[in-house]
PLY file of the C-alpha trace (Angstrom):
ply
format ascii 1.0
element vertex 198
property float x
property float y
property float z
element edge 197
property int vertex1
property int vertex2
end_header
-52.25 101.18 20.96
-53.63 101.90 17.54
-52.10 105.34 18.57
-48.91 103.87 18.87
-49.15 101.91 15.70
-50.12 104.36 13.25
-47.15 106.88 14.82
-44.72 104.10 13.47
-46.39 103.63 10.06
-46.32 106.80 9.47
-42.45 107.05 10.52
-41.65 103.74 7.61
-41.77 106.40 5.18
-38.41 108.07 6.41
-36.59 104.82 6.39
-37.38 103.57 2.87
-33.77 104.44 1.60
-31.83 102.64 5.15
-34.02 99.65 4.41
-33.31 99.68 0.22
-29.88 99.51 1.53
-30.07 96.77 3.79
-31.52 95.21 1.57
-29.46 95.36 -1.54
-26.31 94.45 0.67
-28.18 91.26 1.92
-27.38 89.90 -1.64
-24.26 89.71 -1.52
-24.36 87.98 2.09
-27.79 85.43 0.47
-24.78 85.07 -1.95
-22.06 83.57 0.47
-23.91 81.97 2.97
-24.32 79.41 -0.13
-21.50 79.42 -1.42
-19.98 78.42 2.16
-23.18 75.76 2.73
-21.19 72.67 3.41
-21.77 69.99 1.01
-19.59 66.69 0.71
-19.12 67.82 -3.33
-17.04 70.68 -2.56
-13.42 70.88 -2.43
-11.92 74.05 -1.14
-10.47 75.61 -4.62
-13.83 75.76 -5.93
-15.41 77.32 -2.85
-12.44 79.48 -3.33
-12.84 80.45 -6.33
-16.45 81.13 -6.22
-15.72 83.70 -3.08
-13.05 85.27 -5.36
-15.81 85.44 -8.28
-18.36 87.22 -5.60
-16.07 89.57 -4.23
-14.82 90.72 -7.00
-18.76 90.69 -8.44
-19.25 92.18 -5.35
-16.15 95.48 -5.96
-18.03 95.87 -9.32
-22.12 95.81 -9.02
-21.54 97.70 -5.55
-20.20 101.09 -5.99
-22.50 103.65 -5.44
-20.73 105.64 -2.39
-23.63 103.98 0.47
-22.42 100.52 -0.56
-18.04 101.40 0.39
-19.02 100.89 4.07
-20.38 97.43 3.01
-17.72 96.30 0.40
-14.60 97.56 3.53
-16.53 95.32 5.80
-17.03 92.32 3.81
-13.72 92.34 1.81
-11.78 92.68 4.82
-13.84 89.94 7.03
-13.13 87.92 4.11
-9.14 88.51 3.58
-9.19 87.95 7.73
-10.75 84.48 7.87
-9.12 83.83 4.62
-6.75 81.17 4.57
-8.98 78.71 7.88
-12.19 79.72 5.60
-11.29 76.19 3.57
-9.93 73.64 5.05
-13.56 72.51 6.30
-14.07 71.05 2.67
-10.67 69.25 2.48
-11.09 67.69 6.21
-14.02 67.15 6.93
-13.46 65.84 9.92
-12.86 70.00 10.99
-15.52 71.84 12.05
-16.79 74.58 9.38
-17.10 77.58 12.01
-14.92 78.13 15.86
-18.18 77.82 17.20
-17.04 74.27 18.80
-13.68 75.37 20.05
-15.26 78.04 21.47
-17.84 75.90 23.60
-15.03 74.22 24.55
-12.56 77.05 25.40
-15.95 78.15 27.42
-16.73 74.79 29.26
-13.23 74.41 30.54
-12.99 77.60 31.43
-16.11 77.26 33.80
-14.62 73.54 34.90
-11.53 75.58 35.83
-13.53 78.03 38.10
-15.63 75.69 39.93
-12.30 73.73 40.69
-10.16 77.12 41.76
-12.26 79.68 42.40
-9.92 81.33 40.27
-11.19 84.26 37.50
-8.15 84.56 35.40
-7.09 80.82 33.78
-4.07 81.36 32.60
-1.43 79.75 34.76
-3.68 76.96 33.96
-2.83 76.86 30.28
0.86 77.69 30.60
0.73 74.91 33.39
-1.03 72.56 31.43
-1.12 72.86 27.62
-2.41 70.77 25.50
-2.56 68.64 28.44
-6.00 69.81 29.40
-7.59 68.59 25.32
-5.99 65.79 26.17
-7.44 64.77 29.06
-10.73 66.28 28.45
-11.00 63.99 24.96
-9.21 60.88 27.48
-12.58 60.65 29.61
-14.55 60.88 27.25
-13.78 57.98 25.19
-14.93 53.66 26.84
-11.01 52.58 25.76
-9.60 55.15 27.42
-7.67 52.03 29.97
-6.57 50.22 27.18
-4.92 52.51 25.17
-3.26 53.98 28.20
-1.92 49.87 28.81
-0.24 50.36 25.20
1.87 53.19 26.21
5.53 51.98 27.28
6.89 52.97 30.24
10.21 54.76 28.43
7.66 56.65 26.48
5.13 57.89 29.72
8.62 58.86 31.35
9.91 61.34 28.12
6.24 62.59 28.09
5.96 62.61 32.17
9.48 64.87 32.27
8.30 67.58 29.39
4.98 68.12 31.94
7.20 68.47 34.86
9.64 71.03 32.95
7.06 72.76 32.50
4.80 72.62 35.91
8.88 73.23 37.10
8.86 77.05 35.07
5.35 77.90 36.10
6.59 77.16 39.68
9.92 79.26 39.89
7.65 81.73 38.47
5.07 81.98 40.99
8.12 81.51 43.83
9.33 84.51 42.28
6.76 86.85 42.47
6.14 85.91 45.87
10.15 86.76 46.97
12.21 87.83 44.41
14.97 88.19 47.14
14.87 84.39 48.56
14.11 83.34 45.24
16.70 84.98 43.65
18.86 84.38 46.83
18.16 80.71 46.95
19.02 80.53 42.48
22.21 81.60 43.57
23.51 79.23 46.41
22.53 76.48 43.65
24.58 78.17 41.15
27.40 78.37 43.83
26.94 74.34 45.20
27.39 73.36 40.98
30.55 74.94 41.72
34.46 73.01 42.63
36.40 75.00 44.22
39.19 75.08 42.93
0 1
1 2
2 3
3 4
4 5
5 6
6 7
7 8
8 9
9 10
10 11
11 12
12 13
13 14
14 15
15 16
16 17
17 18
18 19
19 20
20 21
21 22
22 23
23 24
24 25
25 26
26 27
27 28
28 29
29 30
30 31
31 32
32 33
33 34
34 35
35 36
36 37
37 38
38 39
39 40
40 41
41 42
42 43
43 44
44 45
45 46
46 47
47 48
48 49
49 50
50 51
51 52
52 53
53 54
54 55
55 56
56 57
57 58
58 59
59 60
60 61
61 62
62 63
63 64
64 65
65 66
66 67
67 68
68 69
69 70
70 71
71 72
72 73
73 74
74 75
75 76
76 77
77 78
78 79
79 80
80 81
81 82
82 83
83 84
84 85
85 86
86 87
87 88
88 89
89 90
90 91
91 92
92 93
93 94
94 95
95 96
96 97
97 98
98 99
99 100
100 101
101 102
102 103
103 104
104 105
105 106
106 107
107 108
108 109
109 110
110 111
111 112
112 113
113 114
114 115
115 116
116 117
117 118
118 119
119 120
120 121
121 122
122 123
123 124
124 125
125 126
126 127
127 128
128 129
129 130
130 131
131 132
132 133
133 134
134 135
135 136
136 137
137 138
138 139
139 140
140 141
141 142
142 143
143 144
144 145
145 146
146 147
147 148
148 149
149 150
150 151
151 152
152 153
153 154
154 155
155 156
156 157
157 158
158 159
159 160
160 161
161 162
162 163
163 164
164 165
165 166
166 167
167 168
168 169
169 170
170 171
171 172
172 173
173 174
174 175
175 176
176 177
177 178
178 179
179 180
180 181
181 182
182 183
183 184
184 185
185 186
186 187
187 188
188 189
189 190
190 191
191 192
192 193
193 194
194 195
195 196
196 197
């Protein structure tokens, strides 16, 4: 064991330059974490301004050839997330990261797999769409029965028809994939029955 430790310590000097670079690069990351730290006093405008200043500082200060990869990645990731990065400061109910969304999708996918035994849930999403979210949320609400009683029948019927149209689209797609010739023949018959003989 002592020989192993001695071998590790003897190689530390070889990694000194890499360690120094990573240590330098940690500074802007630490500053970003501090800037993006949620607080009721912060506004999206103020945080956006601070981030903009920090990115300018990084470009001006980190000019070594080794720094270019870090600067490029930092700018690229910031640009990619920029639009949605600051909304949580103006709307406290929005989560700061998408971790909550990812957890929700994972939980929903797992439940779908248990119910159907199917690995893919694309058809499930296309068929049910936003109702997956609404039902999942509604089932956890203690006053759901009271709220459902307040929905008038016409509104229920309208939403039900929308959902039925979406379901029909999925069903037609599945029938076509199963037997395209039979599906097209049935479609032709349906259209022919709508045309009145002259």
